[in-house]
PQR file of N, CA, C, O and H, with PARSE charges and radii, in Angstrom:
ATOM      1  N   MET A   1    -167.854  96.634  53.653 -0.4000 1.5000
ATOM      2  CA  MET A   1    -167.318  98.479  54.069 -0.0000 2.0000
ATOM      3  C   MET A   1    -167.800  99.060  53.360  0.5500 1.7000
ATOM      4  O   MET A   1    -167.979  98.726  52.188 -0.5500 1.4000
ATOM      5  N   ASP A   2    -168.062  99.845  53.750 -0.4000 1.5000
ATOM      6  CA  ASP A   2    -168.447 101.495  52.800 -0.0000 2.0000
ATOM      7  C   ASP A   2    -167.712 102.160  52.050  0.5500 1.7000
ATOM      8  O   ASP A   2    -166.556 102.138  52.472 -0.5500 1.4000
ATOM      9  H   ASP A   2    -167.917 100.116  54.702  0.4000 1.0000
ATOM     10  N   ASN A   3    -167.852 102.865  50.943 -0.4000 1.5000
ATOM     11  CA  ASN A   3    -167.085 103.542  50.501 -0.0000 2.0000
ATOM     12  C   ASN A   3    -167.336 105.010  50.552  0.5500 1.7000
ATOM     13  O   ASN A   3    -168.465 105.450  50.330 -0.5500 1.4000
ATOM     14  H   ASN A   3    -168.791 102.883  50.600  0.4000 1.0000
ATOM     15  N   ILE A   4    -166.132 105.936  50.892 -0.4000 1.5000
ATOM     16  CA  ILE A   4    -166.275 107.120  51.242 -0.0000 2.0000
ATOM     17  C   ILE A   4    -165.423 108.010  49.711  0.5500 1.7000
ATOM     18  O   ILE A   4    -164.841 107.361  48.843 -0.5500 1.4000
ATOM     19  H   ILE A   4    -165.215 105.579  51.073  0.4000 1.0000
ATOM     20  N   TYR A   5    -165.529 109.400  49.687 -0.4000 1.5000
ATOM     21  CA  TYR A   5    -164.776 110.047  48.826 -0.0000 2.0000
ATOM     22  C   TYR A   5    -163.602 110.231  49.408  0.5500 1.7000
ATOM     23  O   TYR A   5    -163.563 110.692  50.549 -0.5500 1.4000
ATOM     24  H   TYR A   5    -166.002 109.927  50.393  0.4000 1.0000
ATOM     25  N   CYS A   6    -162.549 109.930  48.779 -0.4000 1.5000
ATOM     26  CA  CYS A   6    -161.463 110.212  49.135 -0.0000 2.0000
ATOM     27  C   CYS A   6    -160.935 111.246  48.113  0.5500 1.7000
ATOM     28  O   CYS A   6    -160.965 111.130  46.888 -0.5500 1.4000
ATOM     29  H   CYS A   6    -162.580 109.556  47.852  0.4000 1.0000
ATOM     30  N   SER A   7    -160.293 112.598  49.061 -0.4000 1.5000
ATOM     31  CA  SER A   7    -160.209 113.628  48.056 -0.0000 2.0000
ATOM     32  C   SER A   7    -158.580 114.009  47.475  0.5500 1.7000
ATOM     33  O   SER A   7    -158.169 114.881  46.710 -0.5500 1.4000
ATOM     34  H   SER A   7    -160.268 112.692  50.057  0.4000 1.0000
ATOM     35  N   TYR A   8    -158.002 113.072  48.122 -0.4000 1.5000
ATOM     36  CA  TYR A   8    -156.326 112.878  47.975 -0.0000 2.0000
ATOM     37  C   TYR A   8    -156.263 112.310  46.389  0.5500 1.7000
ATOM     38  O   TYR A   8    -155.668 112.910  45.494 -0.5500 1.4000
ATOM     39  H   TYR A   8    -158.335 112.363  48.743  0.4000 1.0000
ATOM     40  N   LEU A   9    -156.884 111.220  46.235 -0.4000 1.5000
ATOM     41  CA  LEU A   9    -157.754 110.269  45.226 -0.0000 2.0000
ATOM     42  C   LEU A   9    -158.380 110.559  44.139  0.5500 1.7000
ATOM     43  O   LEU A   9    -158.452 109.986  43.052 -0.5500 1.4000
ATOM     44  H   LEU A   9    -157.367 110.733  46.962  0.4000 1.0000
ATOM     45  N   ASN A  10    -158.969 111.818  44.679 -0.4000 1.5000
ATOM     46  CA  ASN A  10    -160.234 111.818  43.225 -0.0000 2.0000
ATOM     47  C   ASN A  10    -161.412 111.050  43.394  0.5500 1.7000
ATOM     48  O   ASN A  10    -162.306 111.340  42.599 -0.5500 1.4000
ATOM     49  H   ASN A  10    -158.910 112.283  45.562  0.4000 1.0000
ATOM     50  N   GLU A  11    -161.688 110.066  44.287 -0.4000 1.5000
ATOM     51  CA  GLU A  11    -162.640 108.973  43.961 -0.0000 2.0000
ATOM     52  C   GLU A  11    -163.005 108.229  45.054  0.5500 1.7000
ATOM     53  O   GLU A  11    -162.518 108.438  46.165 -0.5500 1.4000
ATOM     54  H   GLU A  11    -160.963 109.831  44.933  0.4000 1.0000
ATOM     55  N   ASN A  12    -163.754 107.448  44.854 -0.4000 1.5000
ATOM     56  CA  ASN A  12    -164.515 106.618  46.316 -0.0000 2.0000
ATOM     57  C   ASN A  12    -163.225 105.338  46.512  0.5500 1.7000
ATOM     58  O   ASN A  12    -162.506 104.698  45.745 -0.5500 1.4000
ATOM     59  H   ASN A  12    -164.150 107.278  43.952  0.4000 1.0000
ATOM     60  N   ILE A  13    -163.398 105.404  47.723 -0.4000 1.5000
ATOM     61  CA  ILE A  13    -162.467 104.458  48.168 -0.0000 2.0000
ATOM     62  C   ILE A  13    -163.344 103.995  49.541  0.5500 1.7000
ATOM     63  O   ILE A  13    -164.173 104.628  50.194 -0.5500 1.4000
ATOM     64  H   ILE A  13    -163.982 105.924  48.347  0.4000 1.0000
ATOM     65  N   GLU A  14    -162.736 102.429  49.726 -0.4000 1.5000
ATOM     66  CA  GLU A  14    -163.362 101.837  50.853 -0.0000 2.0000
ATOM     67  C   GLU A  14    -162.450 102.484  51.974  0.5500 1.7000
ATOM     68  O   GLU A  14    -161.309 102.944  51.948 -0.5500 1.4000
ATOM     69  H   GLU A  14    -162.063 101.915  49.196  0.4000 1.0000
ATOM     70  N   GLU A  15    -163.437 102.332  53.006 -0.4000 1.5000
ATOM     71  CA  GLU A  15    -163.159 102.618  54.442 -0.0000 2.0000
ATOM     72  C   GLU A  15    -161.416 102.423  54.804  0.5500 1.7000
ATOM     73  O   GLU A  15    -160.578 103.234  55.199 -0.5500 1.4000
ATOM     74  H   GLU A  15    -164.364 101.958  53.027  0.4000 1.0000
ATOM     75  N   GLY A  16    -161.321 100.711  54.408 -0.4000 1.5000
ATOM     76  CA  GLY A  16    -160.107 100.351  54.710 -0.0000 2.0000
ATOM     77  C   GLY A  16    -158.746 101.081  53.998  0.5500 1.7000
ATOM     78  O   GLY A  16    -157.650 101.312  54.508 -0.5500 1.4000
ATOM     79  H   GLY A  16    -162.001 100.053  54.088  0.4000 1.0000
ATOM     80  N   MET A  17    -159.231 101.351  52.646 -0.4000 1.5000
ATOM     81  CA  MET A  17    -158.144 101.915  52.160 -0.0000 2.0000
ATOM     82  C   MET A  17    -158.205 103.846  52.667  0.5500 1.7000
ATOM     83  O   MET A  17    -157.079 104.344  52.681 -0.5500 1.4000
ATOM     84  H   MET A  17    -160.122 101.163  52.232  0.4000 1.0000
ATOM     85  N   CYS A  18    -158.748 104.305  52.842 -0.4000 1.5000
ATOM     86  CA  CYS A  18    -158.896 105.269  54.104 -0.0000 2.0000
ATOM     87  C   CYS A  18    -158.124 105.435  55.058  0.5500 1.7000
ATOM     88  O   CYS A  18    -157.446 106.427  55.327 -0.5500 1.4000
ATOM     89  H   CYS A  18    -159.662 103.900  52.830  0.4000 1.0000
ATOM     90  N   TYR A  19    -158.219 104.380  55.636 -0.4000 1.5000
ATOM     91  CA  TYR A  19    -157.627 104.122  57.123 -0.0000 2.0000
ATOM     92  C   TYR A  19    -156.211 103.933  56.796  0.5500 1.7000
ATOM     93  O   TYR A  19    -155.484 104.496  57.615 -0.5500 1.4000
ATOM     94  H   TYR A  19    -158.770 103.574  55.418  0.4000 1.0000
ATOM     95  N   ASP A  20    -155.573 103.306  55.841 -0.4000 1.5000
ATOM     96  CA  ASP A  20    -154.462 102.964  55.621 -0.0000 2.0000
ATOM     97  C   ASP A  20    -153.739 104.069  54.904  0.5500 1.7000
ATOM     98  O   ASP A  20    -152.513 104.178  54.891 -0.5500 1.4000
ATOM     99  H   ASP A  20    -156.163 102.849  55.175  0.4000 1.0000
ATOM    100  N   LEU A  21    -154.690 104.986  54.233 -0.4000 1.5000
ATOM    101  CA  LEU A  21    -153.662 106.154  53.676 -0.0000 2.0000
ATOM    102  C   LEU A  21    -153.484 106.988  54.876  0.5500 1.7000
ATOM    103  O   LEU A  21    -152.326 107.166  55.253 -0.5500 1.4000
ATOM    104  H   LEU A  21    -155.686 104.898  54.243  0.4000 1.0000
ATOM    105  N   GLN A  22    -154.391 107.493  55.494 -0.4000 1.5000
ATOM    106  CA  GLN A  22    -153.871 108.092  56.940 -0.0000 2.0000
ATOM    107  C   GLN A  22    -152.760 107.630  57.470  0.5500 1.7000
ATOM    108  O   GLN A  22    -151.717 108.279  57.391 -0.5500 1.4000
ATOM    109  H   GLN A  22    -155.332 107.348  55.188  0.4000 1.0000
ATOM    110  N   MET A  23    -152.841 106.216  58.202 -0.4000 1.5000
ATOM    111  CA  MET A  23    -151.488 106.003  58.563 -0.0000 2.0000
ATOM    112  C   MET A  23    -150.303 105.707  57.848  0.5500 1.7000
ATOM    113  O   MET A  23    -149.369 105.086  58.356 -0.5500 1.4000
ATOM    114  H   MET A  23    -153.688 105.688  58.267  0.4000 1.0000
ATOM    115  N   ILE A  24    -150.312 106.201  56.493 -0.4000 1.5000
ATOM    116  CA  ILE A  24    -149.413 105.996  56.235 -0.0000 2.0000
ATOM    117  C   ILE A  24    -148.722 107.967  55.925  0.5500 1.7000
ATOM    118  O   ILE A  24    -147.591 108.450  55.989 -0.5500 1.4000
ATOM    119  H   ILE A  24    -151.070 106.706  56.081  0.4000 1.0000
ATOM    120  N   GLY A  25    -149.569 108.338  55.724 -0.4000 1.5000
ATOM    121  CA  GLY A  25    -149.342 110.222  56.014 -0.0000 2.0000
ATOM    122  C   GLY A  25    -148.823 110.118  57.278  0.5500 1.7000
ATOM    123  O   GLY A  25    -147.837 110.829  57.475 -0.5500 1.4000
ATOM    124  H   GLY A  25    -150.488 107.946  55.672  0.4000 1.0000
ATOM    125  N   ASN A  26    -149.260 109.325  58.346 -0.4000 1.5000
ATOM    126  CA  ASN A  26    -148.726 109.771  59.469 -0.0000 2.0000
ATOM    127  C   ASN A  26    -147.755 109.110  60.019  0.5500 1.7000
ATOM    128  O   ASN A  26    -147.282 109.300  61.139 -0.5500 1.4000
ATOM    129  H   ASN A  26    -150.060 108.747  58.186  0.4000 1.0000
ATOM    130  N   SER A  27    -147.310 107.978  58.891 -0.4000 1.5000
ATOM    131  CA  SER A  27    -146.168 107.383  59.560 -0.0000 2.0000
ATOM    132  C   SER A  27    -146.229 105.919  60.157  0.5500 1.7000
ATOM    133  O   SER A  27    -145.227 105.205  60.186 -0.5500 1.4000
ATOM    134  H   SER A  27    -147.694 107.824  57.980  0.4000 1.0000
ATOM    135  N   TYR A  28    -147.052 105.649  60.473 -0.4000 1.5000
ATOM    136  CA  TYR A  28    -147.820 104.615  61.251 -0.0000 2.0000
ATOM    137  C   TYR A  28    -147.043 103.207  60.766  0.5500 1.7000
ATOM    138  O   TYR A  28    -146.263 102.628  61.523 -0.5500 1.4000
ATOM    139  H   TYR A  28    -147.866 106.229  60.449  0.4000 1.0000
ATOM    140  N   ILE A  29    -147.396 102.652  59.201 -0.4000 1.5000
ATOM    141  CA  ILE A  29    -147.228 101.694  58.055 -0.0000 2.0000
ATOM    142  C   ILE A  29    -146.477 102.761  57.080  0.5500 1.7000
ATOM    143  O   ILE A  29    -146.707 103.964  56.966 -0.5500 1.4000
ATOM    144  H   ILE A  29    -148.030 103.122  58.586  0.4000 1.0000
ATOM    145  N   LYS A  30    -145.628 102.058  56.493 -0.4000 1.5000
ATOM    146  CA  LYS A  30    -144.848 102.108  55.705 -0.0000 2.0000
ATOM    147  C   LYS A  30    -146.164 102.572  54.168  0.5500 1.7000
ATOM    148  O   LYS A  30    -147.394 102.525  54.172 -0.5500 1.4000
ATOM    149  H   LYS A  30    -145.441 101.080  56.585  0.4000 1.0000
ATOM    150  N   GLU A  31    -145.080 103.025  52.926 -0.4000 1.5000
ATOM    151  CA  GLU A  31    -146.154 103.285  51.733 -0.0000 2.0000
ATOM    152  C   GLU A  31    -145.893 102.484  50.822  0.5500 1.7000
ATOM    153  O   GLU A  31    -146.361 102.724  49.709 -0.5500 1.4000
ATOM    154  H   GLU A  31    -144.080 103.063  52.923  0.4000 1.0000
ATOM    155  N   SER A  32    -144.896 101.048  51.066 -0.4000 1.5000
ATOM    156  CA  SER A  32    -145.235  99.794  50.455 -0.0000 2.0000
ATOM    157  C   SER A  32    -146.516  99.111  50.586  0.5500 1.7000
ATOM    158  O   SER A  32    -146.917  98.184  49.882 -0.5500 1.4000
ATOM    159  H   SER A  32    -144.516 100.852  51.970  0.4000 1.0000
ATOM    160  N   ALA A  33    -147.273  99.813  51.821 -0.4000 1.5000
ATOM    161  CA  ALA A  33    -148.595  98.781  52.173 -0.0000 2.0000
ATOM    162  C   ALA A  33    -149.717  98.733  51.022  0.5500 1.7000
ATOM    163  O   ALA A  33    -150.474  97.830  50.668 -0.5500 1.4000
ATOM    164  H   ALA A  33    -146.947 100.566  52.393  0.4000 1.0000
ATOM    165  N   LEU A  34    -149.510 100.214  50.521 -0.4000 1.5000
ATOM    166  CA  LEU A  34    -150.375 100.128  49.119 -0.0000 2.0000
ATOM    167  C   LEU A  34    -149.357 100.746  47.859  0.5500 1.7000
ATOM    168  O   LEU A  34    -149.152 101.876  47.416 -0.5500 1.4000
ATOM    169  H   LEU A  34    -148.895 100.948  50.810  0.4000 1.0000
ATOM    170  N   PRO A  35    -148.830  99.350  47.532 -0.5600 1.5000
ATOM    171  CA  PRO A  35    -147.748  99.035  46.357  0.2800 2.0000
ATOM    172  C   PRO A  35    -148.233 100.105  45.163  0.5500 1.7000
ATOM    173  O   PRO A  35    -147.581 100.921  44.511 -0.5500 1.4000
ATOM    174  N   GLU A  36    -149.433  99.809  45.155 -0.4000 1.5000
ATOM    175  CA  GLU A  36    -149.873 100.203  43.493 -0.0000 2.0000
ATOM    176  C   GLU A  36    -150.179 101.940  43.315  0.5500 1.7000
ATOM    177  O   GLU A  36    -150.490 102.414  42.223 -0.5500 1.4000
ATOM    178  H   GLU A  36    -149.962  99.146  45.685  0.4000 1.0000
ATOM    179  N   LEU A  37    -150.048 102.709  44.464 -0.4000 1.5000
ATOM    180  CA  LEU A  37    -150.260 104.476  44.612 -0.0000 2.0000
ATOM    181  C   LEU A  37    -148.510 104.810  44.593  0.5500 1.7000
ATOM    182  O   LEU A  37    -147.478 104.310  45.042 -0.5500 1.4000
ATOM    183  H   LEU A  37    -149.795 102.323  45.351  0.4000 1.0000
ATOM    184  N   LYS A  38    -148.804 105.622  44.024 -0.4000 1.5000
ATOM    185  CA  LYS A  38    -147.101 106.942  44.481 -0.0000 2.0000
ATOM    186  C   LYS A  38    -147.684 107.639  45.314  0.5500 1.7000
ATOM    187  O   LYS A  38    -148.784 108.118  45.037 -0.5500 1.4000
ATOM    188  H   LYS A  38    -149.642 106.028  43.660  0.4000 1.0000
ATOM    189  N   ILE A  39    -147.187 107.820  46.320 -0.4000 1.5000
ATOM    190  CA  ILE A  39    -148.105 108.524  47.501 -0.0000 2.0000
ATOM    191  C   ILE A  39    -147.507 110.261  47.588  0.5500 1.7000
ATOM    192  O   ILE A  39    -146.314 110.045  47.800 -0.5500 1.4000
ATOM    193  H   ILE A  39    -146.294 107.431  46.545  0.4000 1.0000
ATOM    194  N   ASP A  40    -147.584 111.069  47.566 -0.4000 1.5000
ATOM    195  CA  ASP A  40    -147.256 112.859  48.141 -0.0000 2.0000
ATOM    196  C   ASP A  40    -147.677 112.458  49.364  0.5500 1.7000
ATOM    197  O   ASP A  40    -148.872 112.230  49.549 -0.5500 1.4000
ATOM    198  H   ASP A  40    -148.553 111.244  47.393  0.4000 1.0000
ATOM    199  N   LYS A  41    -146.564 112.291  50.563 -0.4000 1.5000
ATOM    200  CA  LYS A  41    -147.366 112.546  52.121 -0.0000 2.0000
ATOM    201  C   LYS A  41    -147.253 113.930  51.999  0.5500 1.7000
ATOM    202  O   LYS A  41    -148.475 114.064  52.060 -0.5500 1.4000
ATOM    203  H   LYS A  41    -145.592 112.476  50.413  0.4000 1.0000
ATOM    204  N   GLU A  42    -146.961 114.779  51.910 -0.4000 1.5000
ATOM    205  CA  GLU A  42    -147.179 116.063  51.912 -0.0000 2.0000
ATOM    206  C   GLU A  42    -148.466 116.535  51.346  0.5500 1.7000
ATOM    207  O   GLU A  42    -149.165 117.387  51.896 -0.5500 1.4000
ATOM    208  H   GLU A  42    -145.968 114.670  51.860  0.4000 1.0000
ATOM    209  N   LYS A  43    -148.706 116.040  50.402 -0.4000 1.5000
ATOM    210  CA  LYS A  43    -150.135 116.543  49.442 -0.0000 2.0000
ATOM    211  C   LYS A  43    -151.528 115.529  50.386  0.5500 1.7000
ATOM    212  O   LYS A  43    -152.703 115.893  50.451 -0.5500 1.4000
ATOM    213  H   LYS A  43    -148.138 115.349  49.956  0.4000 1.0000
ATOM    214  N   LEU A  44    -150.961 114.262  51.007 -0.4000 1.5000
ATOM    215  CA  LEU A  44    -151.776 113.520  51.545 -0.0000 2.0000
ATOM    216  C   LEU A  44    -152.425 113.800  52.767  0.5500 1.7000
ATOM    217  O   LEU A  44    -153.566 113.667  53.209 -0.5500 1.4000
ATOM    218  H   LEU A  44    -150.007 113.967  50.954  0.4000 1.0000
ATOM    219  N   ASN A  45    -151.062 114.343  53.283 -0.4000 1.5000
ATOM    220  CA  ASN A  45    -151.405 115.094  54.651 -0.0000 2.0000
ATOM    221  C   ASN A  45    -152.375 115.999  54.701  0.5500 1.7000
ATOM    222  O   ASN A  45    -153.312 116.050  55.497 -0.5500 1.4000
ATOM    223  H   ASN A  45    -150.135 114.452  52.924  0.4000 1.0000
ATOM    224  N   GLU A  46    -152.004 117.026  53.435 -0.4000 1.5000
ATOM    225  CA  GLU A  46    -152.892 117.896  53.724 -0.0000 2.0000
ATOM    226  C   GLU A  46    -154.683 117.778  53.109  0.5500 1.7000
ATOM    227  O   GLU A  46    -155.470 118.656  53.462 -0.5500 1.4000
ATOM    228  H   GLU A  46    -151.243 116.984  52.788  0.4000 1.0000
ATOM    229  N   GLN A  47    -154.936 117.163  52.621 -0.4000 1.5000
ATOM    230  CA  GLN A  47    -155.941 116.224  52.215 -0.0000 2.0000
ATOM    231  C   GLN A  47    -156.831 115.894  53.346  0.5500 1.7000
ATOM    232  O   GLN A  47    -157.945 116.379  53.542 -0.5500 1.4000
ATOM    233  H   GLN A  47    -154.298 116.449  52.334  0.4000 1.0000
ATOM    234  N   CYS A  48    -156.097 114.842  54.212 -0.4000 1.5000
ATOM    235  CA  CYS A  48    -156.898 114.146  55.210 -0.0000 2.0000
ATOM    236  C   CYS A  48    -157.402 114.955  56.207  0.5500 1.7000
ATOM    237  O   CYS A  48    -158.523 114.886  56.711 -0.5500 1.4000
ATOM    238  H   CYS A  48    -155.192 114.448  54.052  0.4000 1.0000
ATOM    239  N   SER A  49    -156.163 116.023  56.560 -0.4000 1.5000
ATOM    240  CA  SER A  49    -156.458 117.187  57.330 -0.0000 2.0000
ATOM    241  C   SER A  49    -157.855 118.031  57.688  0.5500 1.7000
ATOM    242  O   SER A  49    -158.466 118.418  58.685 -0.5500 1.4000
ATOM    243  H   SER A  49    -155.253 116.079  56.150  0.4000 1.0000
ATOM    244  N   LYS A  50    -157.996 118.075  55.825 -0.4000 1.5000
ATOM    245  CA  LYS A  50    -159.548 118.678  55.769 -0.0000 2.0000
ATOM    246  C   LYS A  50    -160.635 117.973  55.432  0.5500 1.7000
ATOM    247  O   LYS A  50    -161.726 118.499  55.216 -0.5500 1.4000
ATOM    248  H   LYS A  50    -157.500 117.761  55.016  0.4000 1.0000
ATOM    249  N   CYS A  51    -160.332 116.329  55.343 -0.4000 1.5000
ATOM    250  CA  CYS A  51    -161.382 115.313  55.395 -0.0000 2.0000
ATOM    251  C   CYS A  51    -162.423 115.416  56.521  0.5500 1.7000
ATOM    252  O   CYS A  51    -162.070 116.009  57.541 -0.5500 1.4000
ATOM    253  H   CYS A  51    -159.446 115.902  55.519  0.4000 1.0000
ATOM    254  N   LYS A  52    -163.609 114.931  56.459 -0.4000 1.5000
ATOM    255  CA  LYS A  52    -164.376 114.666  57.410 -0.0000 2.0000
ATOM    256  C   LYS A  52    -164.241 113.080  58.014  0.5500 1.7000
ATOM    257  O   LYS A  52    -164.648 112.717  59.118 -0.5500 1.4000
ATOM    258  H   LYS A  52    -163.896 114.450  55.630  0.4000 1.0000
ATOM    259  N   TYR A  53    -163.625 112.314  57.096 -0.4000 1.5000
ATOM    260  CA  TYR A  53    -162.808 110.963  57.732 -0.0000 2.0000
ATOM    261  C   TYR A  53    -162.092 111.306  58.573  0.5500 1.7000
ATOM    262  O   TYR A  53    -162.085 110.415  59.422 -0.5500 1.4000
ATOM    263  H   TYR A  53    -163.294 112.609  56.200  0.4000 1.0000
ATOM    264  N   CYS A  54    -161.415 112.157  58.873 -0.4000 1.5000
ATOM    265  CA  CYS A  54    -159.907 112.125  59.401 -0.0000 2.0000
ATOM    266  C   CYS A  54    -160.056 111.648  60.695  0.5500 1.7000
ATOM    267  O   CYS A  54    -161.123 111.793  61.292 -0.5500 1.4000
ATOM    268  H   CYS A  54    -161.421 112.881  58.184  0.4000 1.0000
ATOM    269  N   LEU A  55    -158.870 110.962  61.310 -0.4000 1.5000
ATOM    270  CA  LEU A  55    -158.999 110.088  62.293 -0.0000 2.0000
ATOM    271  C   LEU A  55    -158.585 110.827  63.226  0.5500 1.7000
ATOM    272  O   LEU A  55    -158.617 110.214  64.293 -0.5500 1.4000
ATOM    273  H   LEU A  55    -158.003 110.844  60.825  0.4000 1.0000
ATOM    274  N   ASP A  56    -158.038 112.333  63.365 -0.4000 1.5000
ATOM    275  CA  ASP A  56    -156.910 112.914  63.942 -0.0000 2.0000
ATOM    276  C   ASP A  56    -157.627 114.266  64.661  0.5500 1.7000
ATOM    277  O   ASP A  56    -157.254 115.067  65.518 -0.5500 1.4000
ATOM    278  H   ASP A  56    -158.012 112.831  62.498  0.4000 1.0000
ATOM    279  N   LYS A  57    -159.155 114.052  63.659 -0.4000 1.5000
ATOM    280  CA  LYS A  57    -159.821 115.007  64.627 -0.0000 2.0000
ATOM    281  C   LYS A  57    -161.208 114.877  65.818  0.5500 1.7000
ATOM    282  O   LYS A  57    -161.537 115.853  66.492 -0.5500 1.4000
ATOM    283  H   LYS A  57    -159.457 113.401  62.963  0.4000 1.0000
TER
END
């Protein structure tokens, strides 16, 4: 998998993690899918909506 820059985490992440973050932000999966992260869904959705990798575009 390719690594992409995530502005929410401020680091490069794998595409799969990007997808998971967006699914959490959209409430398709629970935050417990990424237990190592404390997720602020409001901030996550704001950052994801601006990202070129956003699935909702």
